[in-house]
OpenMM code with the backbone's topology and positions (N, CA, C; nanometers):
from openmm import Vec3, app, unit

residues = "MET LEU ILE SER PRO SER GLU ILE LYS ASP ARG ARG ALA ASN PRO ARG ASN ASP LEU ILE SER PHE ASP VAL SER GLY GLN ILE ASP GLY GLY PRO LEU THR HIS ASP GLU LEU ILE GLY PHE MET PHE ASN LEU PHE ILE GLY GLY LEU ASP THR VAL SER THR ASN MET GLY LEU GLN PHE TRP HIS LEU ALA THR HIS PRO GLN ASP GLN ASP ALA LEU ARG ALA ASP PRO THR ALA ILE PRO HIS ALA ILE ASP GLU LEU MET ARG LEU ARG GLY GLY HIS HIS LEU SER HIS LEU GLN GLU ARG ASN ASN ASP PRO TRP ARG ASP ASP GLN THR ARG ARG".split()
positions = [
    Vec3(4.4984, -9.6807, -8.0452),
    Vec3(4.5660, -9.8058, -7.9821),
    Vec3(4.4635, -9.8749, -7.9050),
    Vec3(4.4604, -10.0052, -7.9049),
    Vec3(4.3735, -10.0780, -7.8055),
    Vec3(4.4230, -10.0812, -7.6692),
    Vec3(4.5572, -10.0945, -7.6483),
    Vec3(4.6141, -10.1108, -7.5258),
    Vec3(4.7195, -10.0107, -7.5201),
    Vec3(4.7397, -9.9294, -7.4147),
    Vec3(4.8376, -9.8206, -7.4104),
    Vec3(4.9647, -9.8997, -7.3520),
    Vec3(5.0843, -9.8489, -7.3787),
    Vec3(5.1978, -9.8905, -7.3322),
    Vec3(5.2166, -9.8812, -7.1741),
    Vec3(5.1502, -9.7851, -7.1287),
    Vec3(5.1479, -9.7553, -6.9796),
    Vec3(5.0494, -9.8891, -6.9093),
    Vec3(4.9514, -9.9082, -6.9802),
    Vec3(4.8547, -10.0240, -6.9305),
    Vec3(4.9364, -10.1564, -6.9324),
    Vec3(5.0160, -10.1915, -7.0421),
    Vec3(5.1077, -10.3001, -7.0429),
    Vec3(5.1972, -10.2931, -6.9135),
    Vec3(5.2608, -10.1920, -6.9080),
    Vec3(5.3689, -10.1642, -6.7794),
    Vec3(5.3066, -10.1906, -6.6476),
    Vec3(5.1809, -10.1424, -6.6407),
    Vec3(5.0935, -10.1493, -6.5160),
    Vec3(5.0728, -10.2929, -6.4947),
    Vec3(5.0328, -10.3722, -6.5945),
    Vec3(4.9788, -10.5037, -6.5751),
    Vec3(5.0984, -10.5894, -6.5367),
    Vec3(5.2112, -10.5589, -6.5934),
    Vec3(5.3411, -10.6292, -6.5493),
    Vec3(5.3719, -10.6075, -6.4123),
    Vec3(5.3682, -10.4796, -6.3499),
    Vec3(5.3819, -10.4537, -6.2281),
    Vec3(5.2991, -10.4868, -6.1178),
    Vec3(5.1660, -10.4881, -6.1705),
    Vec3(5.0335, -10.5150, -6.0975),
    Vec3(4.9253, -10.6096, -6.1573),
    Vec3(4.9818, -10.7461, -6.1760),
    Vec3(4.8866, -10.8293, -6.2391),
    Vec3(4.7399, -10.8452, -6.1716),
    Vec3(4.6599, -10.8722, -6.2696),
    Vec3(4.5158, -10.8766, -6.2317),
    Vec3(4.4583, -11.0118, -6.2735),
    Vec3(4.3434, -11.0451, -6.2380),
    Vec3(4.2866, -11.1734, -6.2838),
    Vec3(4.2096, -11.1511, -6.4297),
    Vec3(4.2843, -11.1204, -6.5265),
    Vec3(4.2323, -11.0768, -6.6452),
    Vec3(4.3124, -11.1240, -6.7674),
    Vec3(4.2810, -11.1087, -6.8957),
    Vec3(4.3375, -11.1633, -7.0062),
    Vec3(4.4600, -11.0828, -7.0249),
    Vec3(4.4639, -10.9573, -7.0111),
    Vec3(4.5916, -10.8763, -7.0404),
    Vec3(4.6862, -10.9225, -6.9564),
    Vec3(4.6720, -10.9306, -6.8120),
    Vec3(4.7628, -10.9893, -6.7235),
    Vec3(4.8156, -11.1408, -6.7563),
    Vec3(4.7364, -11.2100, -6.8125),
    Vec3(4.7863, -11.3334, -6.8550),
    Vec3(4.8714, -11.3172, -6.9803),
    Vec3(4.8350, -11.2421, -7.0732),
    Vec3(4.9291, -11.2266, -7.1741),
    Vec3(5.0558, -11.1520, -7.1559),
    Vec3(5.0598, -11.0572, -7.0720),
    Vec3(5.1932, -10.9992, -7.0288),
    Vec3(5.2919, -11.0978, -6.9514),
    Vec3(5.2257, -11.2006, -6.8799),
    Vec3(5.3117, -11.2950, -6.8097),
    Vec3(5.3350, -11.4084, -6.9014),
    Vec3(5.2824, -11.4195, -7.0212),
    Vec3(5.3057, -11.5312, -7.1142),
    Vec3(5.4469, -11.5284, -7.1605),
    Vec3(5.5041, -11.6439, -7.2250),
    Vec3(5.6195, -11.6714, -7.2790),
    Vec3(5.6349, -11.7296, -7.4016),
    Vec3(5.7144, -11.7079, -7.4945),
    Vec3(5.7463, -11.7798, -7.6132),
    Vec3(5.8916, -11.8207, -7.6086),
    Vec3(5.9063, -11.9482, -7.6329),
    Vec3(6.0383, -12.0057, -7.6298),
    Vec3(6.1302, -11.9538, -7.4957),
    Vec3(6.0462, -11.9651, -7.3860),
    Vec3(6.1269, -11.9270, -7.2629),
    Vec3(6.1286, -11.7892, -7.2313),
    Vec3(6.1092, -11.6931, -7.3190),
    Vec3(6.1120, -11.5551, -7.2843),
    Vec3(5.9828, -11.4743, -7.3042),
    Vec3(5.9734, -11.3730, -7.2426),
    Vec3(5.8447, -11.2903, -7.2410),
    Vec3(5.8120, -11.2466, -7.3760),
    Vec3(5.6902, -11.2013, -7.3946),
    Vec3(5.6478, -11.1474, -7.5219),
    Vec3(5.6973, -11.0042, -7.5263),
    Vec3(5.7290, -10.9622, -7.6473),
    Vec3(5.7952, -10.8280, -7.6847),
    Vec3(5.6644, -10.7354, -7.6736),
    Vec3(5.6772, -10.5974, -7.6661),
    Vec3(5.5816, -10.5152, -7.6571),
    Vec3(5.4962, -10.5262, -7.7928),
    Vec3(5.5625, -10.5366, -7.9152),
    Vec3(5.4935, -10.5463, -8.0316),
    Vec3(5.4181, -10.6804, -8.0506),
    Vec3(5.4690, -10.7884, -7.9958),
    Vec3(5.3904, -10.9113, -7.9919),
    Vec3(5.2657, -10.9026, -7.9044),
    Vec3(5.2775, -10.8380, -7.7987),
    Vec3(5.1595, -10.8067, -7.7073),
    Vec3(5.0459, -10.7254, -7.7793),
    Vec3(5.0959, -10.6237, -7.8366),
    Vec3(4.9899, -10.5320, -7.9024),
    Vec3(4.9342, -10.6171, -8.0173),
    Vec3(5.0234, -10.6989, -8.1037),
    Vec3(4.9756, -10.7765, -8.2093),
    Vec3(4.8615, -10.8814, -8.1603),
    Vec3(4.8964, -10.9469, -8.0418),
    Vec3(4.8152, -11.0400, -7.9806),
    Vec3(4.6734, -10.9814, -7.9584),
    Vec3(4.6950, -10.8749, -7.8815),
    Vec3(4.5608, -10.8109, -7.8175),
    Vec3(4.4736, -10.7547, -7.9267),
    Vec3(4.5346, -10.7029, -8.0317),
    Vec3(4.4583, -10.6639, -8.1507),
    Vec3(4.3998, -10.7590, -8.2120),
    Vec3(4.4644, -10.8728, -8.2325),
    Vec3(4.3955, -10.9900, -8.2902),
    Vec3(4.2756, -11.0360, -8.2049),
    Vec3(4.2872, -11.0593, -8.0863),
    Vec3(4.1785, -11.0937, -7.9982),
    Vec3(4.0642, -10.9995, -8.0087),
    Vec3(4.0906, -10.8636, -8.0029),
    Vec3(3.9833, -10.7672, -8.0266),
    Vec3(3.9215, -10.7810, -8.1445),
    Vec3(3.9819, -10.7891, -8.2569),
    Vec3(3.9264, -10.7842, -8.3987),
    Vec3(3.8458, -10.9343, -8.3912),
    Vec3(3.9167, -11.0435, -8.3545),
    Vec3(3.8303, -11.1691, -8.3524),
    Vec3(3.7075, -11.1710, -8.2749),
    Vec3(3.7204, -11.1089, -8.1679),
    Vec3(3.5948, -11.0988, -8.0845),
    Vec3(3.4933, -11.0160, -8.1368),
    Vec3(3.5358, -10.9036, -8.1893),
    Vec3(3.4400, -10.8163, -8.2529),
    Vec3(3.3688, -10.8733, -8.3679),
    Vec3(3.4440, -10.9513, -8.4565),
    Vec3(3.3784, -11.0016, -8.5742),
    Vec3(3.2927, -11.1138, -8.5315),
    Vec3(3.3146, -11.1933, -8.4230),
    Vec3(3.2458, -11.3102, -8.3882),
    Vec3(3.1230, -11.2642, -8.3264),
    Vec3(3.1373, -11.1696, -8.2542),
    Vec3(2.9900, -11.0987, -8.1875),
    Vec3(2.8992, -11.0503, -8.2830),
    Vec3(2.9550, -10.9611, -8.3567),
    Vec3(2.8734, -10.9080, -8.4510),
    Vec3(2.8032, -10.9938, -8.5614),
    Vec3(2.8839, -11.0989, -8.6093),
    Vec3(2.8408, -11.1806, -8.7096),
    Vec3(2.7230, -11.2709, -8.6321),
    Vec3(2.7548, -11.3184, -8.5189),
    Vec3(2.6518, -11.3981, -8.4500),
    Vec3(2.5255, -11.3295, -8.4148),
    Vec3(2.5382, -11.1931, -8.3595),
    Vec3(2.4185, -11.1155, -8.3415),
    Vec3(2.3450, -11.0888, -8.4672),
    Vec3(2.4152, -11.0586, -8.5878),
    Vec3(2.3552, -11.0255, -8.6992),
    Vec3(2.2632, -11.1520, -8.7474),
    Vec3(2.3266, -11.2578, -8.7562),
    Vec3(2.2586, -11.4058, -8.7876),
    Vec3(2.1331, -11.4238, -8.6822),
    Vec3(2.1454, -11.3916, -8.5683),
    Vec3(2.0440, -11.4323, -8.4806),
    Vec3(1.9186, -11.3252, -8.5102),
    Vec3(1.9590, -11.2026, -8.5412),
    Vec3(1.8475, -11.0992, -8.5713),
    Vec3(1.7860, -11.1518, -8.6945),
    Vec3(1.8778, -11.1811, -8.7966),
    Vec3(1.8166, -11.2204, -8.9179),
    Vec3(1.7094, -11.3404, -8.9024),
    Vec3(1.7498, -11.4381, -8.8207),
    Vec3(1.6824, -11.5410, -8.8068),
    Vec3(1.5232, -11.5024, -8.7392),
    Vec3(1.5452, -11.4317, -8.6337),
    Vec3(1.4254, -11.3827, -8.5738),
    Vec3(1.3429, -11.2954, -8.6649),
    Vec3(1.4005, -11.2145, -8.7482),
    Vec3(1.3276, -11.1306, -8.8443),
    Vec3(1.2385, -11.2125, -8.9350),
    Vec3(1.3113, -11.3278, -8.9902),
    Vec3(1.2485, -11.4199, -9.0858),
    Vec3(1.1676, -11.5274, -9.0531),
    Vec3(1.1674, -11.5362, -8.9084),
    Vec3(1.0896, -11.6436, -8.8463),
    Vec3(0.9950, -11.5736, -8.7418),
    Vec3(0.8827, -11.5175, -8.7696),
    Vec3(0.8051, -11.4474, -8.6710),
    Vec3(0.7403, -11.5307, -8.5625),
    Vec3(0.7364, -11.6755, -8.6048),
    Vec3(0.6710, -11.7648, -8.5051),
    Vec3(0.7717, -11.7820, -8.3887),
    Vec3(0.9175, -11.7688, -8.4125),
    Vec3(0.9939, -11.7837, -8.3212),
    Vec3(1.0006, -11.6527, -8.2312),
    Vec3(0.9813, -11.5292, -8.2807),
    Vec3(0.9644, -11.4192, -8.2002),
    Vec3(0.8430, -11.4189, -8.1221),
    Vec3(0.7319, -11.4840, -8.1680),
    Vec3(0.5918, -11.4926, -8.0922),
    Vec3(0.6443, -11.5954, -7.9755),
    Vec3(0.6990, -11.7018, -8.0023),
    Vec3(0.7263, -11.8044, -7.8913),
    Vec3(0.8097, -11.7496, -7.7728),
    Vec3(0.8884, -11.6624, -7.8286),
    Vec3(0.9864, -11.5993, -7.7142),
    Vec3(0.9142, -11.4934, -7.6350),
    Vec3(0.8312, -11.4205, -7.7020),
    Vec3(0.7422, -11.3062, -7.6341),
    Vec3(0.6529, -11.3824, -7.5471),
    Vec3(0.5925, -11.4878, -7.5963),
    Vec3(0.4893, -11.5669, -7.5007),
    Vec3(0.5729, -11.6232, -7.3679),
    Vec3(0.7072, -11.6746, -7.3866),
    Vec3(0.7522, -11.7299, -7.2850),
    Vec3(0.9106, -11.6907, -7.2730),
    Vec3(0.9249, -11.5683, -7.2192),
    Vec3(1.0672, -11.5036, -7.1989),
    Vec3(1.1572, -11.5848, -7.1287),
    Vec3(1.1281, -11.6927, -7.0530),
    Vec3(1.2140, -11.7738, -6.9844),
    Vec3(1.2865, -11.8648, -7.0991),
    Vec3(1.2332, -11.8684, -7.2123),
    Vec3(1.3061, -11.9593, -7.3137),
    Vec3(1.4136, -11.8887, -7.3917),
    Vec3(1.4209, -11.7534, -7.3626),
    Vec3(1.5406, -11.6656, -7.4251),
    Vec3(1.6677, -11.7239, -7.4060),
    Vec3(1.7123, -11.7552, -7.2826),
    Vec3(1.8573, -11.8128, -7.2751),
    Vec3(1.8706, -11.9387, -7.3589),
    Vec3(1.7743, -12.0332, -7.3590),
    Vec3(1.7809, -12.1407, -7.4461),
    Vec3(1.7796, -12.1219, -7.5961),
    Vec3(1.6993, -12.0272, -7.6328),
    Vec3(1.6968, -11.9738, -7.7713),
    Vec3(1.8385, -11.9219, -7.8073),
    Vec3(1.8852, -11.8431, -7.7348),
    Vec3(2.0160, -11.7837, -7.7583),
    Vec3(2.1303, -11.9079, -7.8039),
    Vec3(2.1301, -12.0052, -7.6946),
    Vec3(2.2122, -12.1106, -7.7144),
    Vec3(2.1899, -12.1796, -7.8493),
    Vec3(2.0586, -12.2127, -7.8762),
    Vec3(2.0057, -12.2773, -7.9965),
    Vec3(2.0461, -12.1889, -8.1360),
    Vec3(2.0384, -12.0556, -8.1111),
    Vec3(2.0570, -11.9875, -8.2340),
    Vec3(2.2103, -11.9641, -8.2599),
    Vec3(2.2813, -11.9698, -8.1475),
    Vec3(2.4355, -11.9639, -8.1627),
    Vec3(2.4678, -12.1085, -8.2453),
    Vec3(2.4256, -12.2070, -8.1981),
    Vec3(2.4394, -12.3378, -8.2677),
    Vec3(2.3865, -12.3399, -8.4138),
    Vec3(2.2595, -12.2956, -8.4385),
    Vec3(2.2036, -12.3129, -8.5464),
    Vec3(2.2410, -12.2046, -8.6589),
    Vec3(2.2686, -12.0744, -8.6117),
    Vec3(2.3010, -11.9834, -8.6921),
    Vec3(2.4609, -11.9252, -8.6734),
    Vec3(2.5294, -12.0137, -8.6211),
    Vec3(2.6728, -11.9484, -8.5701),
    Vec3(2.7438, -11.9049, -8.6925),
    Vec3(2.8474, -11.8121, -8.6755),
    Vec3(2.9153, -11.7469, -8.7597),
    Vec3(3.0379, -11.8295, -8.8142),
    Vec3(3.0250, -11.9575, -8.8095),
    Vec3(3.1444, -12.0302, -8.8596),
    Vec3(3.1187, -12.0994, -8.9773),
    Vec3(3.2096, -12.1658, -9.0462),
    Vec3(3.1993, -12.2189, -9.1758),
    Vec3(3.2068, -12.3727, -9.1884),
    Vec3(3.1906, -12.4298, -9.0617),
    Vec3(3.1849, -12.5719, -9.0624),
    Vec3(3.0465, -12.6326, -9.0812),
    Vec3(3.0341, -12.7320, -9.1666),
    Vec3(2.9163, -12.7903, -9.1880),
    Vec3(2.8839, -12.8920, -9.0806),
    Vec3(2.7530, -12.9151, -9.0593),
    Vec3(2.7239, -13.0045, -8.9636),
    Vec3(2.5886, -13.1008, -9.0033),
    Vec3(2.5877, -13.2076, -8.9516),
    Vec3(2.4703, -13.2831, -8.9863),
    Vec3(2.3840, -13.2955, -8.8723),
    Vec3(2.2348, -13.2701, -8.9016),
    Vec3(2.1532, -13.2674, -8.7720),
    Vec3(2.0298, -13.3640, -8.8258),
    Vec3(2.0367, -13.4856, -8.7703),
    Vec3(1.9179, -13.5761, -8.8017),
    Vec3(1.7732, -13.5394, -8.7885),
    Vec3(1.7667, -13.4717, -8.6503),
    Vec3(1.6334, -13.4481, -8.6198),
    Vec3(1.6289, -13.3193, -8.5220),
    Vec3(1.5446, -13.2423, -8.5473),
    Vec3(1.5400, -13.1139, -8.4635),
    Vec3(1.4321, -13.1412, -8.3675),
    Vec3(1.4595, -13.1577, -8.2480),
    Vec3(1.3565, -13.1883, -8.1314),
    Vec3(1.3438, -13.0788, -8.0377),
    Vec3(1.3727, -12.9506, -8.0879),
    Vec3(1.3646, -12.8412, -7.9915),
    Vec3(1.2176, -12.7966, -8.0100),
    Vec3(1.1469, -12.7785, -7.8848),
    Vec3(1.0096, -12.7453, -7.8734),
    Vec3(0.9811, -12.5956, -7.9306),
    Vec3(1.0712, -12.5159, -7.9401),
    Vec3(1.0340, -12.3891, -7.9986),
    Vec3(1.0553, -12.3695, -8.1457),
    Vec3(1.0941, -12.4766, -8.2027),
    Vec3(1.1323, -12.4751, -8.3555),
    Vec3(1.0412, -12.5977, -8.4209),
    Vec3(1.0234, -12.5782, -8.5585),
    Vec3(0.9535, -12.6884, -8.6181),
    Vec3(1.0246, -12.8131, -8.6209),
    Vec3(0.9614, -12.9459, -8.6059),
    Vec3(1.0166, -13.0672, -8.5861),
    Vec3(1.0420, -13.1262, -8.7267),
    Vec3(1.1268, -13.0872, -8.8082),
    Vec3(1.1517, -13.1279, -8.9378),
    Vec3(1.2751, -13.2059, -8.9429),
    Vec3(1.3022, -13.3016, -9.0267),
    Vec3(1.4227, -13.3728, -9.0499),
    Vec3(1.5120, -13.2781, -9.1508),
    Vec3(1.6251, -13.2511, -9.1055),
    Vec3(1.7328, -13.1715, -9.1815),
    Vec3(1.8580, -13.2420, -9.2226),
    Vec3(1.9084, -13.2015, -9.3292),
    Vec3(2.0326, -13.2569, -9.3726),
    Vec3(2.1181, -13.1422, -9.4352),
] * unit.nanometer
topology = app.Topology()
chain = topology.addChain("A")
for resn in residues:
    res = topology.addResidue(resn, chain)
    for name in ("N", "CA", "C"):
        topology.addAtom(name, app.Element.getBySymbol(name[0]), res)
């Protein structure tokens, strides 16, 4: 089990500044969430987060494995890594929405028109 019943009981009695405390104080139609609703909600958050993280990391690693010039650029300038992560999350995100990008002006990527 992801969250034990004693953890939920403790968070109700001693709320903290975290997601579990926020969840246990939540209401649906004016009433508190049941224990089963809390467990289900927390399970969905865990699975959703796990899938999102693993998918994004896998796609970013795939990109770097298939684009050695990007690996070289990041090795040459490690200060570009935070920006590269942001761009890889945008470019290779684990979502199924399509997007239109007229021009790629990112200095560490090729400058091609994409559709």
